[in-house]
Structure formats: C-alpha cells, structure tokens
N, CA and C atoms as an extended XYZ file, in Angstrom:
264
Properties=species:S:1:pos:R:3:atomname:S:1:resname:S:1:resid:I:1 pbc="F F F"
N       -48.082      213.445      -76.663 N   MET     1
C       -48.721      214.012      -77.826 CA  MET     1
C       -49.572      215.024      -77.321 C   MET     1
N       -49.576      216.317      -78.018 N   ASP     2
C       -50.251      217.324      -77.405 CA  ASP     2
C       -51.632      217.304      -78.562 C   ASP     2
N       -52.924      216.964      -77.973 N   THR     3
C       -54.099      217.047      -78.950 CA  THR     3
C       -55.008      218.206      -78.556 C   THR     3
N       -54.789      219.125      -77.883 N   ARG     4
C       -55.312      220.522      -77.703 CA  ARG     4
C       -55.629      221.174      -78.780 C   ARG     4
N       -56.764      221.630      -78.969 N   GLY     5
C       -56.959      222.521      -80.477 CA  GLY     5
C       -57.369      221.704      -81.467 C   GLY     5
N       -57.249      220.180      -81.608 N   THR     6
C       -57.605      219.445      -82.685 CA  THR     6
C       -59.173      218.757      -82.227 C   THR     6
N       -59.477      218.280      -83.510 N   ASN     7
C       -60.849      217.440      -83.360 CA  ASN     7
C       -60.265      216.137      -83.377 C   ASN     7
N       -60.059      215.524      -82.236 N   ASP     8
C       -59.490      214.069      -82.068 CA  ASP     8
C       -60.576      213.224      -81.930 C   ASP     8
N       -61.194      212.515      -82.763 N   PRO     9
C       -62.286      211.529      -82.869 CA  PRO     9
C       -61.936      210.476      -81.655 C   PRO     9
N       -60.822      210.308      -81.256 N   VAL    10
C       -60.533      208.937      -80.470 CA  VAL    10
C       -60.839      209.382      -78.924 C   VAL    10
N       -60.663      210.565      -78.734 N   THR    11
C       -61.006      211.012      -77.183 CA  THR    11
C       -62.294      210.808      -77.044 C   THR    11
N       -63.277      211.400      -78.177 N   ALA    12
C       -64.974      211.655      -78.060 CA  ALA    12
C       -65.138      210.083      -77.733 C   ALA    12
N       -64.848      209.184      -78.511 N   GLU    13
C       -65.112      207.783      -78.496 CA  GLU    13
C       -64.971      206.965      -77.130 C   GLU    13
N       -64.120      207.541      -76.487 N   ARG    14
C       -63.727      206.956      -75.083 CA  ARG    14
C       -64.598      207.002      -74.117 C   ARG    14
N       -65.548      208.371      -73.927 N   GLU    15
C       -66.239      208.513      -73.001 CA  GLU    15
C       -67.753      207.603      -73.081 C   GLU    15
N       -67.922      207.310      -71.995 N   LEU    16
C       -69.285      206.381      -71.658 CA  LEU    16
C       -70.358      207.443      -71.776 C   LEU    16
N       -71.334      207.180      -72.318 N   PRO    17
C       -72.658      208.022      -72.200 CA  PRO    17
C       -72.934      208.031      -70.679 C   PRO    17
N       -73.633      208.995      -70.133 N   VAL    18
C       -73.980      209.461      -68.915 CA  VAL    18
C       -75.029      208.122      -68.368 C   VAL    18
N       -75.950      207.831      -69.221 N   GLY    19
C       -77.154      206.633      -68.696 CA  GLY    19
C       -76.157      205.484      -68.686 C   GLY    19
N       -75.269      204.900      -69.529 N   ALA    20
C       -74.534      203.746      -69.322 CA  ALA    20
C       -73.688      203.705      -68.218 C   ALA    20
N       -73.179      204.858      -67.898 N   ALA    21
C       -72.280      205.164      -66.359 CA  ALA    21
C       -73.237      204.983      -65.355 C   ALA    21
N       -74.399      205.320      -65.469 N   VAL    22
C       -75.209      205.405      -64.160 CA  VAL    22
C       -75.924      203.955      -63.913 C   VAL    22
N       -76.062      203.294      -65.258 N   ALA    23
C       -76.406      201.755      -65.176 CA  ALA    23
C       -75.279      200.868      -64.650 C   ALA    23
N       -74.247      201.077      -65.154 N   VAL    24
C       -73.033      200.260      -64.711 CA  VAL    24
C       -72.555      200.755      -63.045 C   VAL    24
N       -72.948      201.780      -62.699 N   THR    25
C       -72.778      202.180      -61.204 CA  THR    25
C       -73.579      201.404      -60.364 C   THR    25
N       -75.085      201.500      -60.721 N   VAL    26
C       -76.100      200.873      -59.959 CA  VAL    26
C       -75.739      199.466      -60.095 C   VAL    26
N       -75.341      198.815      -61.116 N   LEU    27
C       -75.372      197.198      -61.213 CA  LEU    27
C       -74.179      196.791      -60.383 C   LEU    27
N       -73.075      197.703      -60.427 N   ALA    28
C       -72.032      197.319      -59.536 CA  ALA    28
C       -72.419      197.248      -58.164 C   ALA    28
N       -73.057      198.335      -57.534 N   ALA    29
C       -73.472      198.501      -56.294 CA  ALA    29
C       -74.276      197.264      -55.892 C   ALA    29
N       -75.396      197.034      -56.757 N   LEU    30
C       -76.072      195.669      -56.561 CA  LEU    30
C       -75.174      194.559      -56.413 C   LEU    30
N       -74.350      194.184      -57.381 N   CYS    31
C       -73.503      193.094      -57.286 CA  CYS    31
C       -72.600      193.116      -55.975 C   CYS    31
N       -72.106      194.317      -55.475 N   GLY    32
C       -71.422      194.364      -54.641 CA  GLY    32
C       -72.149      194.015      -53.195 C   GLY    32
N       -73.351      194.321      -53.151 N   GLY    33
C       -74.185      194.225      -51.973 CA  GLY    33
C       -74.663      192.718      -51.972 C   GLY    33
N       -74.926      192.116      -52.872 N   ALA    34
C       -75.368      190.926      -53.002 CA  ALA    34
C       -74.096      189.800      -52.775 C   ALA    34
N       -72.715      190.493      -53.143 N   LEU    35
C       -71.629      189.441      -52.888 CA  LEU    35
C       -71.444      189.590      -51.088 C   LEU    35
N       -71.633      190.961      -50.717 N   LEU    36
C       -71.376      190.877      -49.252 CA  LEU    36
C       -72.528      190.249      -48.483 C   LEU    36
N       -73.493      190.361      -48.938 N   LEU    37
C       -74.482      189.218      -48.233 CA  LEU    37
C       -74.259      188.017      -48.164 C   LEU    37
N       -73.424      187.552      -49.379 N   ALA    38
C       -73.327      186.130      -49.419 CA  ALA    38
C       -71.961      185.524      -48.696 C   ALA    38
N       -70.979      186.693      -48.394 N   VAL    39
C       -69.972      186.588      -47.604 CA  VAL    39
C       -70.553      186.424      -46.213 C   VAL    39
N       -71.233      187.244      -45.969 N   LEU    40
C       -71.519      187.251      -44.410 CA  LEU    40
C       -72.729      185.899      -44.108 C   LEU    40
N       -73.225      185.402      -44.887 N   HIS    41
C       -74.054      184.239      -44.648 CA  HIS    41
C       -73.069      183.203      -44.692 C   HIS    41
N       -71.865      183.013      -45.516 N   GLY    42
C       -70.886      182.083      -45.521 CA  GLY    42
C       -70.160      182.120      -44.198 C   GLY    42
N       -69.910      183.186      -43.664 N   LEU    43
C       -69.427      183.308      -42.359 CA  LEU    43
C       -70.102      182.902      -41.116 C   LEU    43
N       -71.467      182.732      -41.269 N   GLY    44
C       -72.434      182.114      -40.364 CA  GLY    44
C       -72.966      183.349      -39.399 C   GLY    44
N       -73.199      184.485      -39.851 N   TRP    45
C       -73.691      185.559      -39.092 CA  TRP    45
C       -75.130      185.427      -39.517 C   TRP    45
N       -75.724      184.477      -38.390 N   THR    46
C       -76.965      184.529      -38.355 CA  THR    46
C       -77.628      185.131      -37.300 C   THR    46
N       -76.998      186.212      -36.446 N   ALA    47
C       -77.648      187.051      -35.495 CA  ALA    47
C       -78.949      187.676      -35.882 C   ALA    47
N       -80.058      187.629      -35.525 N   PRO    48
C       -81.071      188.313      -36.146 CA  PRO    48
C       -80.865      189.912      -36.395 C   PRO    48
N       -81.015      190.283      -37.676 N   GLY    49
C       -80.694      191.588      -38.104 CA  GLY    49
C       -79.170      191.912      -38.068 C   GLY    49
N       -78.240      191.386      -37.812 N   LEU    50
C       -76.898      191.845      -37.616 CA  LEU    50
C       -76.256      191.636      -38.844 C   LEU    50
N       -76.400      191.082      -39.525 N   GLY    51
C       -76.038      190.853      -41.107 CA  GLY    51
C       -76.610      191.771      -41.955 C   GLY    51
N       -77.714      191.686      -41.776 N   TRP    52
C       -78.623      192.825      -42.588 CA  TRP    52
C       -78.109      194.283      -42.214 C   TRP    52
N       -77.962      194.621      -41.006 N   LEU    53
C       -77.522      195.877      -40.699 CA  LEU    53
C       -76.135      196.068      -41.372 C   LEU    53
N       -75.100      195.368      -41.169 N   VAL    54
C       -73.997      195.491      -41.599 CA  VAL    54
C       -74.046      195.548      -43.427 C   VAL    54
N       -74.595      194.687      -43.863 N   ALA    55
C       -74.817      194.798      -45.284 CA  ALA    55
C       -75.388      196.068      -45.855 C   ALA    55
N       -76.473      196.404      -45.115 N   LYS    56
C       -76.957      197.718      -45.401 CA  LYS    56
C       -76.027      198.772      -45.539 C   LYS    56
N       -75.386      198.938      -44.225 N   GLY    57
C       -74.210      200.014      -44.301 CA  GLY    57
C       -73.403      199.928      -45.241 C   GLY    57
N       -72.522      198.814      -45.709 N   ALA    58
C       -71.627      198.516      -46.392 CA  ALA    58
C       -72.333      199.051      -48.203 C   ALA    58
N       -73.607      198.606      -48.163 N   VAL    59
C       -74.333      199.138      -49.486 CA  VAL    59
C       -74.086      200.664      -49.578 C   VAL    59
N       -74.487      201.360      -48.575 N   LYS    60
C       -74.564      202.723      -48.426 CA  LYS    60
C       -73.252      203.266      -48.864 C   LYS    60
N       -72.225      202.755      -48.012 N   LEU    61
C       -70.789      203.141      -48.256 CA  LEU    61
C       -70.419      202.921      -49.430 C   LEU    61
N       -70.728      201.807      -50.055 N   GLY    62
C       -70.300      201.589      -51.570 CA  GLY    62
C       -70.991      202.583      -52.411 C   GLY    62
N       -72.097      202.550      -52.532 N   VAL    63
C       -72.855      203.493      -53.336 CA  VAL    63
C       -72.333      204.946      -53.223 C   VAL    63
N       -72.295      205.233      -51.961 N   GLY    64
C       -71.962      206.720      -51.591 CA  GLY    64
C       -70.311      206.865      -52.170 C   GLY    64
N       -69.445      205.910      -51.947 N   GLY    65
C       -68.223      206.040      -52.432 CA  GLY    65
C       -68.187      206.165      -53.803 C   GLY    65
N       -68.870      205.244      -54.460 N   ALA    66
C       -68.657      205.387      -56.069 CA  ALA    66
C       -69.353      206.551      -56.753 C   ALA    66
N       -70.570      207.000      -56.178 N   VAL    67
C       -71.050      208.444      -56.460 CA  VAL    67
C       -70.084      209.620      -56.183 C   VAL    67
N       -69.497      209.584      -54.788 N   GLY    68
C       -68.463      210.561      -54.644 CA  GLY    68
C       -67.429      210.616      -55.511 C   GLY    68
N       -66.921      209.439      -55.888 N   LEU    69
C       -65.861      209.176      -56.398 CA  LEU    69
C       -66.071      209.840      -57.877 C   LEU    69
N       -67.178      209.490      -58.478 N   THR    70
C       -67.540      209.878      -59.756 CA  THR    70
C       -67.682      211.184      -60.039 C   THR    70
N       -68.421      211.917      -58.925 N   ALA    71
C       -68.453      213.528      -58.864 CA  ALA    71
C       -67.133      214.092      -58.619 C   ALA    71
N       -66.138      213.407      -57.967 N   GLY    72
C       -64.807      213.984      -57.903 CA  GLY    72
C       -64.119      214.202      -59.055 C   GLY    72
N       -64.164      212.810      -59.924 N   VAL    73
C       -63.529      212.954      -61.225 CA  VAL    73
C       -64.138      213.772      -62.369 C   VAL    73
N       -65.575      214.059      -62.272 N   ALA    74
C       -66.265      214.985      -62.988 CA  ALA    74
C       -65.770      216.413      -62.708 C   ALA    74
N       -65.552      216.621      -61.210 N   TRP    75
C       -65.247      217.940      -60.892 CA  TRP    75
C       -63.737      218.277      -61.666 C   TRP    75
N       -63.197      217.410      -61.177 N   LEU    76
C       -61.483      217.522      -61.784 CA  LEU    76
C       -61.369      217.756      -62.997 C   LEU    76
N       -62.147      217.008      -63.708 N   ARG    77
C       -62.320      217.107      -65.332 CA  ARG    77
C       -62.582      218.770      -66.126 C   ARG    77
N       -63.656      218.858      -65.209 N   ALA    78
C       -64.215      220.353      -65.408 CA  ALA    78
C       -63.215      221.280      -65.026 C   ALA    78
N       -62.813      221.403      -64.047 N   ARG    79
C       -61.634      222.176      -63.641 CA  ARG    79
C       -60.201      222.365      -64.327 C   ARG    79
N       -59.875      221.137      -64.925 N   ARG    80
C       -58.863      221.059      -65.762 CA  ARG    80
C       -58.956      221.747      -66.976 C   ARG    80
N       -60.489      221.335      -67.520 N   ALA    81
C       -60.822      221.954      -68.837 CA  ALA    81
C       -60.887      223.548      -68.621 C   ALA    81
N       -61.161      224.308      -67.614 N   GLY    82
C       -61.374      225.775      -67.564 CA  GLY    82
C       -62.796      225.946      -67.568 C   GLY    82
N       -63.575      225.198      -67.573 N   ARG    83
C       -65.194      225.262      -67.469 CA  ARG    83
C       -65.691      225.286      -66.114 C   ARG    83
N       -65.004      224.975      -65.352 N   GLY    84
C       -65.554      224.623      -63.806 CA  GLY    84
C       -65.705      226.177      -62.934 C   GLY    84
N       -66.257      225.964      -61.853 N   PRO    85
C       -66.377      227.300      -61.331 CA  PRO    85
C       -65.346      227.709      -60.351 C   PRO    85
N       -64.301      226.924      -60.369 N   ASP    86
C       -63.137      227.526      -59.608 CA  ASP    86
C       -61.737      228.039      -60.666 C   ASP    86
N       -62.379      227.897      -61.904 N   ALA    87
C       -61.418      228.415      -63.124 CA  ALA    87
C       -61.313      229.915      -62.877 C   ALA    87
N       -59.789      230.339      -63.053 N   SER    88
C       -59.623      231.598      -62.973 CA  SER    88
C       -59.390      232.281      -64.310 C   SER    88
C-alpha cells in the first residue's frame, strides 16, 4: 500500500517522542548494566575490580551500541525521506 502524499494519521501515531525514546534507552542501559553485574556476581567473579571493569566496559559498549543504532536508523530515515545531507 502506497501512502506517500497522504496525511496518514496512523504513521504519525507510531513514532515515539524524542524524550521518551531517550528515557527508554537510558533505562535499558541501566537495566542491562545491573543485569550484567548480577550475572558476574553469580559467577563468583570476586577478584578486586575485575567484575567492575568488565561491567563498566559492557555498559559503555551497550550504551554506545544503542546510541549508534539509534543514530544509524535516524540517518537512514532522513536519507530515505530525501531530507538528508546525502540526498541528490
């Protein structure tokens, strides 16, 4: 079904507000970090600082991955819409 050129209210309702998207991303990163710390504790990684360093790196990787994925999706949407800097 081609909805280009129409005012389709359904597509506008499906988009998440920016503030809510940021809040969900931050909450997911915090929950992921807490889960990782719980798993490391359950595995018995009690060497001083080892679990903390691994968890810290995983949180950075998780947040960076989520932000990168979100930025990539936004860039692709802008490019497909013809509003991006790469549009000819």
